[in-house]
N, C-alpha and C positions, 0 to 999 in steps of 0.2 A: 127457625121463625124468631125466636126470639130475640136471638142476636142483630138479626136485620133491625127488629123495632125498634132494640135501644139503640143502632146504630143509625138508624133515620132520626130519633128522640134526638141525639147528640148532636145531629147535624141542624137541626129545624131549630135550635138555641139559639146558637148565633142571628141566624134568620129573624128569629121573630126581637130578639135584643137592636137590631137594628130597625128593624119596625117601628118600636117603641121609641127610637131616636127621632123618629120622623113627625111624630104628634108632641104637638104640646103638653098633651094629657101626662098627667104627675104632678111633682110638688117641685118647688121652684125657690130660692133665695131672692127675696127685695132688697135692694140695697140702696143706701141713703144716697140720692144726691150729690152732697156733696162729700162726705168722706169715705163711699165705699163701703161703712158698715152694713154688716146685713143687720135689716129693722124686725123682717116678718120671714114665716113660711107661708106660701101660698101654694092652693092645691087649683090646678086649673080641671075641670070635667066637662061632661056632655050634662047638660042642662034638662028638664023635662021635654023644654020646646025644640029638643034637635041640635041648638046651638053652644057652645064652647060658651062658660064662665069660671071666674076665679072666683075662690073667696080666700083669706085668712085664715090658718089653720092652727098659727103658733105665731106668737108675740116673743120675740128673739131676745129685741132689746125692750126692757122696763118700758122705755119713753114713746114706745109702739103699740103697747100696750091697754091705753085709753085712748078714746078719739076724744082728744081735748079741742081741738080747734073746728068740732063738727058744730051742726047748728040743730036744734029741733030734740028730735024724739032718740037723737044719736048722739050728741052731747056727753060725755061723759062718761058714757058705755065704751064696754071691751071690746078691742075689735075684732076676738076672734071670734070666727062665724061670718063676719062681716063680709059682704060682697063688696068683690074691688075690682071686675068686669064680668060684662053681661050681655047679651046677643050677639055672639062673635059669630059670624058666617064666611063662609071660606069664599076668599078674595084672590086674585094672581099675586101667588108668592107666599099665600098665608092665609090668615082669618083677618078681619076687621068689621067697621062698617058698624060697631055695636057701642057700648056704654060703658063708664069707669067712673072708677071712687077713690079718693087717695085721701085714707083717712088723715095723713100726718099734715093735709093742709084744710081737711075739711071741704073740698071742690071735689065736684063733677066735673067730667070731661068727657070730649069724643074719643072713643077708642078708634083711632084710623086703622092701625092695624099693627099684630101682633106675627112674626114671622120668627122661626129658629135659624140659628147661625150656631157656627163653631161647632159643626156634625152634630147639631142636636144637643148640643151643652148650656147654650144658654139663646135666651128666648129674649126678642128686641120689641118692646112694648111701646109705642107711639099714639100717643095723645095730644088732643087739640083742643084749647079752649077759646074761641072765635079762629081768629087767624093765625094765633103762636102754637106751634107744635114742638115736644120733645119728646125725646126719645129715650127711654131706662131700659137696663138689662139687668134682664134676672137670669140665673144662674141655676141649673139642675140639679135637684137633691139628689146624691146617689147612695 
């Protein structure tokens, strides 16, 4: 009986790993648009309202640690803990129709879509300001 349980448990571990890769929930490296350098570690999670959200959990690059281009109460504050995506709901091919904030530019945007690519190793985050859209690629932290 114990051998069957251990065998079943061992077989289920790869399935759990595959299932985890089908979800954006977890930690992601955010990259600088121009240099490709890792700026922060962001965590995607399920918010209290049941929608997906993301926040900065670590500033890897010292330049990303403080929100120097922010306005109002956020100006000069630490980016760690700062929400960067919120109200994302399931849409065709991923999640979207939410809101976002880019601390490096102090700019809010419409989070049009986020979708997993490269077998769940990357997350394409498409944000729009007016009619102009841009896609950033985040890399899963392993």
